[in-house]
N, C-alpha and C positions, 0 to 999 in steps of 0.2 A: 681424568675420567676416561674409562675405556669406551670404544666405539659402541659396544652393545649398550652400555649404560647411557650414553648420549642419545641413542635411538629411543631407548625406553623413556628417558626424561622428555624427549620431544613429543612422544605419543601421549604422555601424561599431561604435558602442557597444552595439548590440543583441546582437552576438556577443561583445563584450568588455566586460561590465558594469564591470570595473575602471576603465575610462575615465570612467564615470559617477560612482561614489562616490569614486574616487581624486581627481577634480578638486576635491572639497569636503573632502578629508581635512585635519583640523587637529589641534592638540596635545591637545585634549580627547578626540577619538576615539582618538588614539594611546594615551593613558593608559588609557582604558577597555579597549581591545583588549589591551594588555599585561597588565593585571590578569586579564582573562578567560583569556588564553593560559596564564598561570602555573597557574591553577586546573585548566584542562582538561589541561594537560601532566601535572600530578600524577596526574590521574585516568586518562589515556590510557596511561601507561607500563605499569602492571600489566595493564590491559585488553588492550592490543595483544599482549603476551606470552601472555596467557591465551587469547585468541581464536585465535592461531596454533596453540596446543596443541589447541584444540577442532577446528580444521580438519585436524589431523593433520600440521602443518607445523613446521619448526624455529622456535624462539621468535623468532629475529631477523627472520623474514619478517613478523611482526606489526609490529615496529618499522619495517621498510622500507616497509610499506604505510601508515605513519602520517606520512610525510615529504613526498615529492614530490606525492602525491595531494592533500594539503591545500593546497599551493601552486597546483596546477592548478585546484582549485575556487575559490580566492580570485580567480583571473584570470577564470574563465569562469562561475562560479555567480552567482545573483541573490539568494540568501538572506543576510541580514546575520548570522544566528545559527547556521546549520546547521554542525555539526561532523562532517566526513567522516572515515572511517577504517574499520577492521575492526569488524564487528558480529556478534552471536551468531548470528542466523538465517542470514546469508549465509555465515558460517564453517561452520555445520552443512551448508548446501546445497553448499558447496565440497567438504566431506568426502564427502558422499553422491555427488556427481557424479563425483569421481575414484575413489571406491570402486566405482562401477558398472563402471569400466573394468578392475577386477581388478589395479590397479597395486600392486606391493609394494616395488619398489626406491625408496628415499628420494629419490634424485636425479631419477628419472623422475616421482615423485609431485610434487616441487616444480616441475619443468618443466611438468607438466600444470596446476598451479595458476596459473602465470604465463600460460599459454595461455588459461586460463579468464578471467583478468582482461582480457587483450587482446581476446578475443572479446566479452566483456561491454561493454568500452569502445567497441569499434567499432559494436556494435549500438545502444548508447545514443546515440552521436553521429549515426549514420545516422537514427535515429528523430527526433532533434532537428532535424536539417537538413531532413528531410521533414515536420516538424511532425506527428508521429504520437503525440504525448503522449496523445491521447484513447484509444489502445489500452489504456492502463492502467485505463480505466474498466471494462473487462471483469472486473477483479478487484474485486468488490464489497467493501464494508467488512466485512460479516459473514464472508465467506470469509477475508479477511486476518486478522481477529480470531481466527477459529477456527484458522487455520494457525499464527499466532504463539503462541497458547496451547498448542497441541499440540507445536509445536517447542520451546517453553520447557520443557515436561515431559520431552521426549526429551533435550534438552541437559543438564538437571539430572541426569537418570538416568545419562547417559553419563559424567558427571564423578564419580559415586560410586566408580568403580573407583580413581580417583586419590586420593579422600578416604580410602578404606579400605585402599589398597595391595594391591589384588587385580587379577586379569585378568578382563576381561569384554568382550564384543563383541556387535554386533547393529545392524541398521539400523532397528529399530522398538522401541517401548517394551516389548512383550511379550518379545522376544528378549533385550533388555538385562536386564530384571528376572529372567528365568529364569537367565541366565548369571551375574548377580550373586549370586542365591541359591545356585547350584551352587558358586561359588567363595568364598562367605562364610567357610567354615571356615579359609581361608588368609589371613584378615585379618592385616595387619601392625600390631601395637599402636602402634609409634612413629609410623607414618604416620597411623593413625586419630586419634591424639592431636593431631597437628599439624592435620590436615584438619578434624576436628570443631571444634577450638578456634578455628581461623581463621574457619570458617563462622559460629560463634556470635558471635565478635567483630565480624565484618563486618555481621551482622544488627543487632547492638546499635549499632554506629557509625551506621547509617542512621537510626535513630530516637532514640537516647538520648544520643549524644555532644554534639550541638550544644546542646540544653537544659542539659546539665551544664556545658559551658564557659561558657554565658551566666550561669548561677548563680554561677560562680566569678569573674565580673566582666569577661569578655571581651566585646568588642563583637560584635553579631550577624554582621557581615561577616567578621571574623576567625574567629569560631566556625564559620561556614559553610565557610571555606577549610580549616580544620583537620579538620572532619568529612569533607570531600571527600578529604582525604589519608589517610583510614583504610586503604584498600587498600595504600598505600605503607608505612604503619606495619606492617601485617601482613606484607608482603614483607620489610621490614628485620628485624623481630624473628625471624621463622621462619628467615630466611637465617642470621642470627647464631647462632641455636640449633643449626641443622644443622651449621654450621661449628665452633662451640665444643664441642659435645658429641660430634661425630663421628657424627651420626645416619645418614649415608650408609652406614656400616658395619653399621647395624642394618636395612638394607633400605629406607630412605627414598629414593624416586626423586627425583632432582634434575634441574634444567634442564641442567647441565653447561656446557661451553664455548660461549659465544656470541661469534661473531666481532666484533671491535672495529673500528669505523670507519664511514664513510659507506656508504649503499646502493650496491651495485655496479650498473653499467650492464649490463643483461641483454638478450639478443636471444631472443625467444620461439622455441620449436622450430616449424619449419614442416613439420609432418607431417600429410598430408591425412587419414589415418585417425584421428589424435588429434583434429584439429579437428572432423571429422565427429562423432566420438563425444561431444564436449563441446558441440556447437552447441545442442542442445535445452536442456541444463542452463544454458548461458550465457544463453539467452533468458529462462528462468524467473528466474534470478538478477537479470538486468537489470530485468525488469518489477517483480518483488517489491521489489527494492532501490529502484527509482524511486518506487513507490507509498508505501513506508514513508518515504522521504526527503521527498517532496513533502508528505505529510500533516503531518509534523513542521514543515517549513519554513512551510507556509501557516498553521498554528496559531500559531507564534511571530511570524510577520509581522503577523498580524491584531492582536496585542496592542499593536503599535506603529504601527498603521495604515499598514503598509508592504505591498508586494505582491511576489510572485515571478512569474516567467514560466516556466510548466511546460516549454515546449519548449526554452527556454534551459537549464533545469535538466537536461534530458536531455544537452545538450552538456557542461555542467559536470561531471556525474557520469561521462559517457563519457570526458572528458579525464582525470578522476581515475583511472579504471580503466586507461587506457592508460599513465598515469604510473606506476601500480603495476606494470604488466607490464614496463616498461623499467627498473625499479629493484629487481627481485627481490621484489616483493610479490604479493598475491593480491587477489581482488575486494573492493571497498570500497563503502560507501554512507553516507548520513547516519544517524548513530546518535541514537536518541531521548534516552537518558539524558544523553549528552555534550552534545547540542544544548541541552537544557533547562538544564544547568549553565552552558554558554557564555552563554546568554541571561540567566540569573539573575546571572551574574558581571558583566554589563554590556557584553558585546561589542557594538560599534557597527557594525562592517563586517566583511567576509570576511577582512580583514587579520589578524584574531585567529587564524584558521586558519593563516595563513602564519607568525605568531609561534610558534604551537604547534609547527609543523614544525621551527622552529629549536630549540625546547626538546627535541624528540625527537632531533634531530641531536646535540645536546650529550650526551644520555643515551647514544646509540649510540657516541659517541666516548669518553666517560669512565666510564660506569657499567656497561657490559657485563661487565667482569671481575668485578665484585662480585656478578653474578647466578649465578655458577658453582654455589653451594650453595643456590640458591633451590629449595625443595621444590615439586614439581609439585602437591602437595596444596593448597598455598596458592593457586596459580593456579586450580585447580579450584574452590576456595571462592569466589574472585572471580567466576568464571563463574556458579556456582549462585545467588549472591546477586543478581547482575545480571539473570539471565533469569527468576527467579521473580517479579520485579516486573512482568514482561510477561504472566504467566498470569492470565487473566480468565475465570472460569467464568460470570460473571453474563451474558455475551453469550447463553448458552443460554436463560436465563429471559426476558431481554428480547425475544429474537426469537420465542420460543414464544408470548409474550403478544401481540406486535404482528403477526408475519407467520409463518405456518407454513412458507411457501416459504423464507424466509430461515433459519428454524430448520433446515430440512432441509439447506440448503447448509452451514451451520455444522457440524451434526452429522456429515454425510458427510465434510467436510474434516477435522474432528478425528479421526474414527474411522479414516479411511484413513491419515492422517499418523501416528497412533499405531500402527496395526496393520500398515501396509505400508511406508511411507516418506514422506519429505518431498515428493519430486517427484510421486509418484502422488497424494498427498493434495491438494496445491494444484491440480494439473491436473484432478482429479476435481471439486474445488470450483468451479473456473471453468466447467467443462463443465456441471455441474448447474445453476449459476446461469443460464447461457445457455438451457439447455433449459427451466427453469422460467419464464424470461421469455417464451420463445416460446410455451409452453403457455398462460400467462396472457393474453398479447396475442392468441393465436389464438381465445380465447373471451372477447371484450371484454364489458364491462358495457353492455347495451343497455336503454334505458328508454323507455317510452311516456310522453309528457309532456302536460300540460295547463296552462291559464292560471291563475295564482294571482289570485284576485279582487282587483280594485282596483289591479292592477299590470300591467306589461308583461313579467313574468317567467314562464317555463315550468319546471315541476318535475315530477318523477316522480309519476305518478298513484297509485302504491302507498305513497307517503310523505307526500303533501300532499293537502288538500282543494282540488281544482282544477276548472276549467270545461272541458268537452270537448263536441264535437258528433259525431254518428254519421257525418257525411259526410267528416270530416277526421281522418286518423291522422297523428300526429307521432311520429317515432322519433328519439331522440338516441343516437348511438353514442359512447361515451367512450374512443375509441382511434383512432389513425391507422389507415387502411385499407391493408393490404398483403397479399401473397400468402397469408400464414398465416391470416388471418381473413376474407378476402373471401367465401368460400363460406359461412362461419358467418352472416354478415349476410344473404346470399341466403336461406338456409334459414329464418332467423328471420322475415324479411318474408313469405315464401311461406306459412309456417304461420299467421302472424297475419292475413294478408289473406284466405286461403281461407275461403269460406263467409260472408264479411261482405258481404251484399248491399247494404247502404246506403252503403257506402264509395265515395267519388268521388275523393278526393285523398289521396296519401301524401306527407308532407314528411319529408325526411331532414335533421335539424338537425345541422349540421357544426361547431358551436362548439368541439368538442374534437378535431377532425380536423386534424392538422398535415401529413399526407402522404397522397397517394393514388398508389400505384404502378400499373404497367401491369396487373397481375393484378386489382387492385381496380377499375380503370377498366373492364375487361371485365365484371366482376360488376355494376357500376352500369349498364352498357349492357344486360346480360341482365335486370336488374330492371326497367329502363325498358321493354324490349320485352314482358316477361311482364305487367306491369301494364297496358300499352296493350291487350294482348289481352283483358284482363279489363274494359276500359272504365274504368280508373283512371288518373288523371294523376299523374306523378311530379315532385316539386318538391324543390329544395334551398334551405336557408336558412343564413345566417351562415357562408358559406364564406370562409375566410381568403384574404388576397391571394395568397400564394405558391401555394396550392392552386388558386385560380381561374386564375392565370397558366398553370399546366400544363394545366388543363382546356380553356382557350381554344385550346391548341395541338392539341387533338384534335377529332374530329367529334362528340363526345358532346353538347355543348351545342346543336349544330345539330339533333340528333335527339331531344333531350329533349322529352317530351310536355307538361311543365309549364314552370315558370319558376324562376329563381334569385332569391331574395328577400334583401334586405339584412339584415332582422331576422326572427325567428320570429313576433313580434307582427304585423308587417306581413303575413306569409304567411297566418297563421291567420285574421286578421280580414278580409282581402280575399277569401279563398276561401269563407268562410262567416261573414258578419257576425253571424249569430244566436248565435255563440259568446259574445258579451258578455252575452246574456240568460239563459244557462244557469245552472242551480243547481249550485254546487260539490259534488263527490262525492269520497269517498276510498275507493279499493278496497284492502282489507287484503291484506298479503302473505300468500300461501298458506303 
């Protein structure tokens, strides 16, 4: 193959990663992927049914969302271990988004979920093509952690009605708990027995089944597979109980008829009002799903010294959501628990996801009639056990100790998510994070620095015993200069210089300045002019190359009363050589 052809193939493979790993696919990878697919399929069948229930959708839509989307990701995704499909948080956001529209008709509700998947997919793909993956950085980790913790609590609370066999509704935790308390006297004993029993069993399976099986002589790998099959066992046993004892007649809610067969080809409804009403929710679902997915993918990739391409992940997840929309599904993303299981089971390539899709296809073709008597309480138990593992209150303590600003973002996100709703909660968290960042950078740390004796290093005069001279003032600003903090630097310098009669030179040490925007440039010009009027020269030191390139395109350097020095040591010693003979002093922090 010629060099030109190789370059062309490489560029093509950038959008179709399957061409990369597929060219090296061998029998060993096939075996590993098949084993991982079997384990994930066992885990995904009850989860997909349960998450569809959480989203307020028919159970089969969970299966449909677990077939073609997995194939699409295998073609376009870059993670070797990410398992795509319905997840708890996105399912909750789907329910909230459609609930905001006031939709009550089941057919219209399902159509709205399909549109939501399509919108999310198109947005993700557009962001990937335009390489806008950096936008996800506006969702800080504390905000995501707070949102997922609060969402996990809401999800768990929302499933208690199915566990207890009562009616309850509400878009936030307080409403849910009040409604649950009001309807608690109507508890259905048979449903509660199944729901509580299934929940306790699944919690025990998570921690106790694998060690027990190993003690009985099973190999760790087989014990792990059987432990992962715990939800399937709960589904099978409770379904048989419900059918054998006739619990449906005692008020136990069941899944009922689930259509048998492959996912239908669906054409999303093209309704301008519906699309407009769901656009904002689709964007939130897209960004949150992408952040959650990429975080998991990067963590797992690092363990095998692999890498993922975030912008291509946008395309992969977008294609998965479009695939869900055209096959009767709803929004999907990479799931944490499934991906970890996929990784631990030995998945070598994204083909494991495609094999999982085949397994779900077989389930949709052969097993759906057996789900008729499946109690909804069992699916609710599956959801509760899955989401409570996501709840992490330690983020509050960690952020309180490390950063009060991050703590505020976490606390506000959690409080509003729990008290108002998921969309308001995460939106407020993002907005607060941005505002706190702007506030922090608008008041940057500014230090007056001096020479550390016997070195060429300059440090804060309030923290170190350093050498200084009255004729030279060196200011180090520890932030890029832009419109929000430019005036703050001006005011600081004017206050410091005013009344200092012996001052002849001011040096702005720019070692931490990565950017100077137009507003900051005007402030530097104003500082230069004001100091000139006072008879003080203005100098710069340690200016980074990209910053200098921009300054050279303006008139500022031509009008600068002082010089631009390569190093702070050069600047200070040239402007006043007596600095080297001064006695070190330490000015205590007031």
